[in-house]
ZAVOFI-358443 format. One record per atom (N, C-alpha, C): x, y, z. Coordinates in steps of 0.02 Angstrom, whole numbers, padded with zeros to 5 digits, always signed. Example, Ala and Ser with C-alpha at 12.3 -4.5 7.8 and 13.67 -1.06 7.14 Angstrom:
BEGIN
+00660-00284+00390;+00615-00225+00390;+00660-00165+00390;+00642-00112+00354;+00684-00053+00357;+00645+00002+00394;
//
This chain:
BEGIN
+00583-00192+00998;+00553-00151+01045;+00574-00155+01108;+00590-00218+01141;+00620-00224+01202;+00681-00238+01210;+00719-00250+01154;+00778-00264+01160;+00801-00337+01171;+00751-00377+01184;+00749-00455+01205;+00788-00500+01128;+00809-00557+01152;+00841-00602+01102;+00815-00665+01109;+00814-00684+01168;+00789-00773+01182;+00723-00766+01183;+00689-00827+01178;+00610-00843+01209;+00614-00822+01277;+00656-00845+01308;+00626-00842+01384;+00625-00764+01409;+00662-00712+01373;+00671-00636+01387;+00599-00628+01356;+00582-00643+01290;+00522-00621+01267;+00449-00641+01312;+00464-00701+01331;+00403-00701+01388;+00392-00681+01442;+00457-00663+01466;+00472-00639+01531;+00420-00557+01528;+00438-00524+01457;+00417-00465+01447;+00334-00455+01437;+00311-00506+01400;+00243-00518+01389;+00213-00525+01472;+00232-00574+01516;+00206-00571+01564;+00208-00509+01605;+00266-00472+01613;+00272-00405+01648;+00210-00350+01603;+00213-00362+01550;+00164-00309+01505;+00100-00327+01518;+00077-00394+01514;+00001-00403+01533;-00014-00411+01603;+00038-00416+01658;+00015-00428+01714;-00039-00385+01747;-00026-00331+01748;-00076-00274+01775;-00142-00244+01731;-00148-00276+01678;-00190-00259+01619;-00228-00308+01593;-00229-00380+01629;-00265-00440+01607;-00343-00434+01623;-00368-00455+01587;-00442-00458+01590;-00480-00522+01575;-00510-00562+01621;-00537-00623+01611;-00596-00601+01578;-00613-00655+01519;-00676-00645+01488;-00674-00577+01435;-00626-00555+01401;-00620-00492+01363;-00669-00494+01322;-00702-00447+01324;-00765-00416+01291;-00751-00381+01211;-00684-00366+01194;-00685-00332+01136;-00618-00344+01123;-00603-00331+01035;-00532-00336+01021;-00473-00305+01062;-00489-00246+01069;-00435-00207+01125;-00422-00247+01185;-00472-00272+01212;-00454-00309+01269;-00424-00369+01266;-00441-00414+01216;-00410-00471+01195;-00337-00462+01184;-00311-00407+01137;-00247-00397+01112;-00216-00376+01159;-00233-00348+01222;-00194-00321+01271;-00187-00379+01309;-00226-00418+01331;-00218-00500+01359;-00163-00533+01335;-00157-00525+01263;-00107-00574+01222;-00029-00527+01240;-00033-00459+01216;+00032-00446+01207;+00058-00377+01257;-00005-00355+01290;+00011-00300+01339;-00002-00224+01282;-00001-00171+01321;-00032-00109+01301;+00032-00077+01259;+00092-00082+01256;+00123-00048+01226;+00132-00091+01149;+00141-00146+01144;+00149-00185+01079;+00065-00171+01046;+00024-00168+01097;-00045-00164+01067;-00052-00102+01025;-00035-00058+01054;-00030+00028+01022;+00016+00035+00965;+00066-00003+00959;+00117+00004+00905;+00093-00041+00836;+00077-00099+00858;+00075-00138+00808;-00003-00165+00788;-00052-00160+00825;-00114-00178+00823;-00158-00143+00809;-00178-00089+00857;-00228-00037+00865;-00233-00002+00793;-00203+00038+00763;-00216+00087+00708;-00215+00046+00659;-00182-00013+00656;-00192-00060+00588;-00264-00088+00581;-00269-00096+00639;-00350-00130+00640;-00403-00089+00638;-00383-00030+00657;-00455+00028+00652;-00455+00052+00581;-00388+00043+00544;-00397+00070+00465;-00445+00018+00440;-00419-00045+00447;-00442-00111+00426;-00519-00123+00429;-00549-00098+00482;-00618-00121+00501;-00644-00045+00483;-00613+00004+00508;-00657+00066+00504;-00698+00078+00565;-00686+00042+00627;-00710+00042+00693;-00657+00051+00735;-00678+00076+00806;-00623+00063+00863;-00627-00010+00888;-00566-00021+00900;-00551-00087+00918;-00601-00111+00984;-00619-00066+01015;-00681-00073+01075;-00739-00099+01046;-00740-00079+00979;-00814-00092+00952;-00809-00169+00907;-00747-00198+00908;-00747-00260+00872;-00736-00322+00919;-00766-00369+00893;-00766-00435+00938;-00691-00465+00938;-00692-00485+01002;-00624-00515+01018;-00589-00576+00960;-00640-00617+00939;-00615-00677+00898;-00588-00656+00840;-00584-00592+00813;-00542-00564+00754;-00472-00580+00767;-00446-00559+00823;-00384-00569+00842;-00353-00634+00880;-00400-00674+00886;-00382-00734+00921;-00363-00780+00869;-00376-00783+00804;-00348-00826+00760;-00276-00831+00732;-00254-00765+00755;-00171-00762+00743;-00135-00778+00806;-00081-00837+00806;-00047-00858+00853;+00008-00801+00875;+00019-00820+00938;+00072-00781+00980;+00134-00833+00994;+00179-00808+00960;+00228-00868+00951;+00300-00833+00986;+00337-00878+01006;+00409-00850+01041;+00460-00897+01006;+00456-00888+00936;+00512-00915+00898;+00518-00860+00836;+00580-00875+00792;+00596-00831+00746;+00561-00841+00668;+00506-00905+00678;+00470-00928+00625;+00415-00862+00603;+00425-00832+00551;+00384-00778+00524;+00313-00791+00479;+00311-00863+00479;+00246-00879+00447;+00188-00857+00488;+00141-00851+00453;+00070-00824+00468;+00043-00857+00516;+00041-00937+00513;+00005-00970+00549;+00054-01023+00561;+00042-01083+00608;+00066-01141+00632;+00060-01195+00580;+00040-01180+00527;+00012-01236+00488;+00073-01260+00453;+00083-01344+00454;+00135-01368+00429;+00160-01350+00351;+00106-01337+00310;+00112-01319+00240;+00083-01260+00242;+00136-01204+00214;+00090-01144+00196;+00111-01126+00131;+00073-01086+00095;+00097-01060+00032;+00063-01060-00026;+00067-01037-00070;+00010-01016-00130;+00023-01062-00186;-00017-01071-00241;+00001-01105-00307;+00046-01068-00340;+00088-01104-00362;+00160-01090-00398;+00138-01025-00449;+00086-01025-00481;+00078-00964-00541;+00026-00938-00509;+00009-00938-00447;-00056-00896-00413;-00131-00925-00414;-00169-00896-00385;-00241-00920-00391;-00273-00903-00466;-00258-00849-00480;-00280-00831-00563;-00272-00904-00601;-00213-00932-00607;-00196-00986-00652;-00228-01047-00629;-00241-01047-00564;-00270-01112-00535;-00339-01110-00548;-00382-01069-00550;-00454-01063-00569;-00463-01069-00652;-00413-01043-00679;-00410-01032-00748;-00412-01107-00776;-00388-01150-00742;-00379-01225-00765;-00441-01262-00764;-00486-01230-00724;-00559-01247-00725;-00607-01242-00772;-00577-01194-00813;-00603-01153-00885;-00584-01184-00946;-00523-01233-00938;-00504-01257-00988;-00540-01326-01022;-00520-01327-01078;-00574-01382-01114;-00599-01441-01071;-00537-01458-01032;-00543-01522-00995;-00590-01523-00937;-00585-01451-00905;-00634-01431-00849;-00708-01425-00885;-00713-01394-00938;-00782-01380-00966;-00817-01443-00985;-00776-01500-00980;-00805-01565-00998;-00838-01597-00951;-00818-01566-00891;-00852-01611-00830;-00921-01566-00798;-00923-01493-00830;-00993-01471-00799;-00993-01402-00867;-01051-01369-00860;-01070-01321-00900;-01042-01240-00877;-01006-01203-00903;-00990-01134-00879;-01031-01072-00920;-01056-01034-00875;-01098-00986-00905;-01064-00924-00883;-01041-00876-00936;-01004-00808-00927;-01038-00744-00922;-01027-00705-00883;-01050-00635-00868;-01130-00642-00862;-01148-00683-00837;-01222-00686-00809;-01220-00679-00736;-01281-00628-00725;-01294-00615-00665;-01348-00646-00625;-01345-00707-00581;-01380-00762-00560;-01433-00729-00526;-01429-00677-00501;-01493-00638-00452;-01535-00610-00506;-01516-00587-00565;-01571-00543-00609;-01603-00599-00639;-01596-00659-00646;-01638-00718-00664;-01643-00770-00627;-01639-00767-00569;-01652-00832-00510;-01680-00878-00531;-01735-00868-00545;-01796-00932-00561;-01766-00971-00615;-01730-00937-00674;-01708-00985-00712;-01648-01037-00690;-01607-00992-00670;-01552-01046-00644;-01565-01089-00590;-01614-01077-00547;-01629-01122-00490;-01676-01173-00523;-01698-01181-00579;-01742-01216-00619;-01697-01283-00636;-01635-01252-00665;-01591-01301-00693;-01538-01343-00646;-01547-01338-00584;-01518-01372-00537;-01544-01403-00464;-01523-01461-00452;-01561-01493-00397;-01532-01456-00334;-01466-01440-00340;-01441-01409-00279;-01408-01352-00309;-01395-01297-00253;-01356-01236-00281;-01320-01220-00222;-01256-01202-00239;-01208-01184-00184;-01180-01109-00206;-01212-01069-00160;-01204-00982-00163;-01173-00973-00126;-01101-00922-00174;-01056-00900-00141;-01046-00822-00156;-01117-00792-00149;-01117-00717-00150;-01139-00718-00082;-01173-00636-00066;-01200-00618-00002;-01263-00640+00007;-01272-00679+00064;-01344-00704+00087;-01397-00648+00082;-01382-00590+00107;-01430-00543+00120;-01462-00516+00050;-01401-00518+00006;-01417-00494-00070;-01471-00541-00115;-01454-00593-00090;-01494-00674-00116;-01562-00652-00097;-01578-00632-00045;-01626-00632-00011;-01664-00563-00020;-01631-00524-00066;-01655-00457-00068;-01657-00418-00019;-01601-00414+00027;-01607-00386+00089;-01676-00369+00131;-01720-00414+00143;-01786-00425+00164;-01775-00405+00228;-01720-00416+00264;-01714-00403+00334;-01659-00331+00352;-01636-00316+00283;-01587-00256+00295;-01522-00289+00271;-01483-00234+00253;-01423-00263+00230;-01362-00276+00283;-01330-00319+00276;-01270-00336+00319;-01209-00292+00313;-01171-00280+00356;-01119-00232+00338;-01029-00281+00319;-01016-00242+00269;-00943-00261+00245;-00893-00218+00237;-00831-00249+00235;-00783-00194+00205;-00770-00221+00137;-00726-00163+00115;-00715-00160+00042;-00646-00141+00035;-00612-00152-00019;-00537-00130-00026;-00547-00096-00085;-00498-00042-00088;-00482-00023-00159;-00397-00021-00162;-00383-00046-00220;-00308-00059-00241;-00280+00004-00293;-00238+00033-00257;-00197+00081-00300;-00132+00055-00321;-00131+00046-00385;-00061-00001-00423;-00011+00045-00460;+00038+00046-00442;+00088+00086-00466;+00149+00029-00496;+00174+00057-00552;+00239+00010-00582;+00289+00063-00577;+00356+00033-00542;+00414+00067-00539;+00478+00045-00584;+00509+00098-00607;+00556+00070-00651;+00629+00064-00597;+00618+00006-00564;+00661-00015-00514;+00661-00095-00508;+00718-00120-00479;+00702-00202-00479;+00673-00217-00417;+00688-00174-00361;+00660-00184-00301;+00622-00121-00270;+00560-00139-00229;+00530-00074-00205;+00546-00091-00120;+00508-00149-00108;+00523-00165-00024;+00537-00222+00002;+00557-00273-00042;+00612-00320-00019;+00565-00378-00011;+00486-00365-00012;+00443-00421+00024;+00371-00428-00012;+00353-00480-00014;+00283-00475-00048;+00230-00433-00004;+00234-00433+00058;+00183-00396+00098;+00210-00360+00160;+00210-00295+00161;+00215-00242+00215;+00159-00213+00227;+00149-00231+00302;+00089-00205+00356;+00104-00127+00364;+00074-00085+00378;+00082-00016+00389;+00039-00005+00455;+00064-00006+00509;+00021-00010+00578;+00004+00059+00599;+00036+00099+00573;+00024+00160+00613;-00041+00207+00575;-00065+00253+00606;-00116+00295+00592;-00092+00360+00536;-00026+00351+00526;+00001+00411+00487;-00001+00386+00411;-00011+00324+00382;-00030+00316+00317;-00097+00287+00312;-00133+00319+00257;-00199+00302+00250;-00210+00215+00219;-00148+00190+00202;-00154+00133+00175;-00146+00073+00235;-00169+00011+00226;-00160-00045+00266;-00093-00090+00252;-00082-00103+00193;-00015-00138+00180;+00008-00112+00107;+00062-00136+00089;+00088-00130+00019;+00100-00200-00019;+00085-00215-00059;+00089-00280-00092;+00148-00275-00160;+00196-00304-00152;+00246-00305-00208;+00235-00386-00243;+00218-00394-00295;+00188-00440-00323;+00230-00494-00334;+00281-00469-00366;+00350-00502-00381;+00385-00572-00348;+00372-00533-00277;+00397-00585-00216;+00344-00640-00199;+00306-00652-00237;+00256-00690-00204;+00291-00765-00235;+00322-00763-00294;+00342-00823-00331;+00426-00804-00356;+00446-00754-00335;+00512-00729-00342;+00547-00733-00406;+00496-00693-00464;+00507-00688-00537;+00544-00627-00532;+00610-00645-00577;+00664-00600-00579;+00639-00553-00636;+00651-00475-00630;+00634-00427-00673;+00661-00361-00658;+00677-00337-00705;+00710-00257-00704;+00652-00206-00669;+00594-00219-00673;+00537-00167-00655;+00493-00205-00595;+00455-00178-00560;+00415-00215-00508;+00342-00152-00499;+00298-00215-00482;+00243-00173-00474;+00210-00187-00409;+00181-00137-00394;+00174-00126-00314;+00092-00095-00295;+00052-00129-00265;-00010-00119-00244;-00025-00100-00176;-00045-00034-00163;-00067-00011-00095;-00155-00026-00090;-00129-00058-00021;-00236-00074-00002;-00261-00016+00042;-00316+00004+00014;-00346+00062+00052;-00426+00011+00077;-00431+00019+00143;-00497+00000+00166;-00548+00042+00171;-00612+00006+00153;-00660+00057+00154;-00729+00036+00177;-00771+00075+00201;-00837+00043+00214;-00878+00026+00142;-00908-00049+00145;-00934-00075+00079;-01012-00025+00074;-01028+00000+00002;-01084+00007-00018;-01109-00042-00075;-01168-00034-00087;-01207-00074-00139;-01170-00037-00209;-01140-00090-00250;-01113-00095-00319;-01035-00088-00314;-01009-00098-00249;-00954-00108-00241;-00928-00193-00225;-00888-00201-00225;-00857-00280-00211;-00860-00277-00125;-00885-00325-00099;-00879-00347-00024;-00824-00399-00015;-00778-00369+00032;-00725-00431+00045;-00723-00456+00105;-00749-00419+00167;-00738-00455+00221;-00810-00445+00264;-00827-00491+00309;-00886-00478+00346;-00875-00428+00400;-00911-00401+00443;-00918-00368+00496;-00938-00404+00544;-00906-00441+00587;-00941-00491+00636;-00939-00461+00705;-00986-00412+00714;-00992-00389+00782;-01056-00440+00790;-01099-00404+00851;-01155-00425+00879;-01207-00414+00829;-01211-00354+00811;-01275-00336+00773;-01287-00372+00712;-01217-00378+00676;-01220-00407+00616;-01237-00486+00602;-01205-00522+00668;-01219-00589+00664;-01278-00599+00684;-01317-00563+00730;-01400-00585+00731;-01435-00568+00671;-01416-00518+00625;-01437-00518+00568;-01426-00568+00523;-01368-00599+00521;-01353-00642+00470;-01388-00702+00488;-01396-00723+00570;-01439-00764+00587;-01523-00781+00562;-01530-00717+00563;-01608-00713+00528;-01618-00737+00450;-01564-00716+00423;-01562-00740+00346;-01539-00809+00343;-01497-00842+00395;-01487-00912+00408;-01529-00947+00400;-01584-00930+00462;-01639-00969+00478;-01686-00976+00419;-01694-00929+00369;-01746-00945+00315;-01739-01007+00297;-01786-01048+00284;-01777-01116+00264;-01777-01125+00181;-01728-01164+00167;-01714-01164+00091;-01681-01210+00083;-01713-01278+00056;-01668-01342+00067;-01644-01344-00015;-01657-01293-00062;-01620-01298-00111;-01558-01273-00117;-01535-01218-00081;-01471-01183-00085;-01437-01195-00022;-01367-01191-00039;-01307-01212+00023;-01273-01138+00007;-01271-01102+00060;-01237-01035+00056;-01156-01058+00081;-01109-01040+00037;-01031-01045+00049;-01003-00988+00042;-00936-01004+00085;-00893-00935+00089;-00899-00892+00131;-00848-00825+00126;-00857-00775+00172;-00921-00732+00164;-00947-00733+00111;-01005-00685+00099;-01064-00739+00118;-01072-00802+00083;-01130-00833+00098;-01145-00845+00169;-01082-00868+00196;-01088-00893+00287;-01070-00834+00330;-01058-00779+00294;-01033-00727+00341;-00986-00719+00385;-00924-00759+00355;-00886-00785+00399;-00812-00772+00374;-00772-00761+00414;-00702-00750+00379;-00657-00819+00373;-00648-00827+00304;-00610-00895+00283;-00550-00875+00261;-00504-00906+00280;-00426-00896+00235;-00443-00965+00178;-00381-00941+00127;-00399-00992+00064;-00396-01067+00092;-00369-01078+00135;-00357-01156+00141;-00414-01183+00183;-00437-01137+00220;-00515-01148+00241;-00562-01159+00178;-00574-01107+00146;-00616-01104+00094;-00623-01178+00051;-00550-01208+00034;-00534-01259-00008;-00554-01325+00031;-00547-01317+00091;-00561-01374+00137;-00630-01383+00149;-00668-01330+00151;-00752-01336+00157;-00772-01352+00086;-00757-01332+00042;-00771-01358-00036;-00771-01434-00046;-00716-01451-00023;-00705-01537-00020;-00750-01563+00024;-00773-01538+00075;-00795-01572+00116;-00873-01572+00095;-00895-01518+00053;-00962-01510+00036;-00982-01556-00028;-00911-01577-00065;-00907-01608-00119;-00919-01701-00105;-00871-01705-00038;-00886-01769-00006;-00948-01789+00019;-00982-01723+00043;-01066-01730+00075;-01105-01749+00025;-01092-01720-00050;-01150-01732-00096;-01137-01798-00112;-01078-01827-00132;-01065-01905-00146;-01091-01948-00113;-01092-01933-00035;-01125-01989-00001;-01206-01961+00008;
//
């Protein structure tokens, strides 16, 4: 975008781009993003993608959403600065599947195709402690009203070609395409094949009966979540994106689960 090559040149550009538009204590995502990279890069890479993803103007979203992504002056194209980054060799489906093997089932009981909320008293009577990873507002039958979530629709296509985009994930940052990104699954683990499967992701507002993916952490929803969280319930611990109404990456999710297990043991 700027014709720069070295980190020093890139830093000079960012300083120049943000100098006249920097705001102390940014009140929304737009102000925070412009503080980080300036208006030109914000308009090109962040604004339209974010508004497609969340279905709201960037001025209506909290600055915390963009704060979790690092601004780096390196050629490292990893998502975060973590030392180790990756996915399970055969994906999360295989990882979870191992919990349902004979060895996994010997350590606890599994119940399939059961709706916990339709028979909540039965399941609660069977356990001393419950870790609930569903929506906290649904658990309490929306007694204070529903929280807002974003959902995702996947449009999957098989192509009779070896390579579609040459990368596992490509984000579409303009408002010219209705989808937010395209996933080409084979590149997650570099499996060779003469065909390829591609999924386009379409973000949408969640409605009852659909799968909720992302909590919408604006002031209104956070205040409503706090009312649900304040309901006294010693038996149930709400966990995960939906239970805690908080964005979690997978490494954070696993770390939280391990900490809960250690807490239980002690």
